[in-house]
C-alpha positions as CSV (number, residue, x, y, z in Angstrom):
1,X,-84.7,54.1,-236.6
2,X,-83.8,50.5,-236.5
3,X,-85.3,49.0,-233.3
4,X,-83.5,45.7,-233.5
5,X,-80.0,47.2,-232.7
6,X,-81.3,50.4,-231.1
7,X,-79.3,52.5,-233.6
8,X,-80.6,56.1,-234.0
9,X,-79.5,58.9,-236.3
10,X,-76.5,60.7,-234.8
11,X,-78.4,64.0,-234.3
12,X,-80.7,62.1,-231.8
13,X,-77.8,60.7,-229.8
14,X,-78.0,63.4,-227.2
15,X,-79.7,66.7,-226.4
16,X,-76.5,68.6,-227.3
17,X,-76.2,66.8,-230.7
18,X,-79.9,67.6,-231.5
19,X,-79.4,71.3,-230.5
20,X,-76.2,71.6,-232.6
21,X,-78.0,70.1,-235.6
22,X,-80.8,72.6,-235.3
23,X,-78.4,75.5,-234.9
24,X,-76.3,74.3,-237.8
25,X,-79.5,74.3,-240.0
26,X,-80.3,77.9,-238.7
27,X,-83.5,76.7,-237.0
28,X,-84.8,78.2,-233.8
29,X,-87.8,75.8,-233.5
30,X,-88.4,72.1,-233.6
31,X,-91.6,70.1,-234.1
32,X,-93.5,68.0,-231.5
33,X,-92.7,64.9,-233.6
34,X,-89.0,65.6,-233.3
35,X,-89.3,66.1,-229.6
36,X,-91.3,62.8,-229.2
37,X,-88.6,60.9,-231.3
38,X,-85.7,62.5,-229.3
39,X,-87.5,61.6,-226.0
40,X,-87.9,58.0,-227.2
41,X,-84.2,57.8,-228.3
42,X,-83.0,59.2,-224.9
43,X,-85.7,57.4,-222.9
44,X,-86.8,60.5,-221.1
45,X,-89.8,62.8,-221.1
46,X,-90.5,65.6,-223.6
47,X,-91.0,68.1,-220.7
48,X,-87.4,67.5,-219.6
49,X,-86.1,67.9,-223.1
50,X,-88.0,71.1,-223.7
51,X,-86.6,72.6,-220.5
52,X,-83.0,71.7,-221.6
53,X,-83.5,72.9,-225.2
54,X,-84.8,76.2,-223.9
55,X,-81.3,76.7,-222.5
56,X,-80.0,76.6,-226.1
57,X,-82.6,79.2,-227.2
58,X,-84.8,76.6,-229.0
59,X,-88.6,76.4,-228.7
60,X,-91.1,73.8,-229.8
61,X,-93.7,74.8,-232.3
62,X,-97.4,74.2,-231.6
63,X,-98.9,71.0,-232.8
64,X,-101.0,71.5,-235.9
65,X,-104.7,70.7,-235.5
66,X,-106.3,69.2,-238.6
67,X,-110.0,70.1,-238.9
68,X,-112.5,69.5,-241.7
69,X,-115.0,72.1,-242.6
70,X,-118.6,71.2,-241.9
71,X,-121.1,72.3,-244.6
72,X,-124.9,72.0,-244.9
73,X,-124.5,68.6,-246.5
74,X,-122.5,67.2,-243.6
75,X,-124.3,64.5,-241.6
76,X,-125.3,65.8,-238.1
77,X,-124.6,62.3,-236.7
78,X,-120.9,63.0,-236.6
79,X,-121.1,66.2,-234.5
80,X,-119.5,64.7,-231.4
81,X,-117.2,62.1,-232.9
82,X,-115.7,61.5,-236.3
83,X,-113.8,63.9,-238.6
84,X,-113.9,67.6,-237.7
85,X,-115.1,67.1,-234.2
86,X,-113.4,68.0,-230.9
87,X,-112.2,64.9,-229.0
88,X,-112.5,66.7,-225.7
89,X,-116.0,67.9,-226.1
90,X,-117.7,65.1,-224.3
91,X,-120.9,64.5,-226.3
92,X,-124.4,65.9,-226.3
93,X,-125.0,65.6,-222.6
94,X,-128.1,63.4,-223.0
95,X,-127.8,59.6,-222.4
96,X,-129.6,57.8,-225.1
97,X,-130.8,55.0,-222.7
98,X,-132.9,57.5,-220.7
99,X,-133.7,60.5,-222.8
100,X,-136.8,62.7,-222.2
101,X,-139.0,59.9,-220.8
102,X,-136.6,59.5,-217.8
103,X,-136.9,63.2,-217.0
104,X,-140.7,63.3,-217.1
105,X,-140.9,60.2,-215.0
106,X,-138.5,61.7,-212.4
107,X,-140.6,64.8,-212.2
108,X,-143.8,62.8,-211.6
109,X,-142.1,60.7,-208.9
110,X,-140.8,63.8,-207.1
111,X,-144.3,65.4,-206.9
């Protein structure tokens, strides 16, 4: 894609052109990256494109999740962030500023 003159490949000129290109290649699926690029070219949302492409009998494949295997030699310090972790996990649940001392202090004050 050349952003200076907004020229895109011809198969990304419209939803119909994209669908025809996939059908000509005997494909029934398209990747999330192709959907993102088509949405950018047409200045619309991916959800609208998916709905329209379903009318042509085309489905989007699932986005591939890249994970690294953790072994006994892996540092435990990258459990909640870094390679191989889940970005939506949210951490250990204990704030490092307070820790156990805050819990024991709170119990004494409540008594």
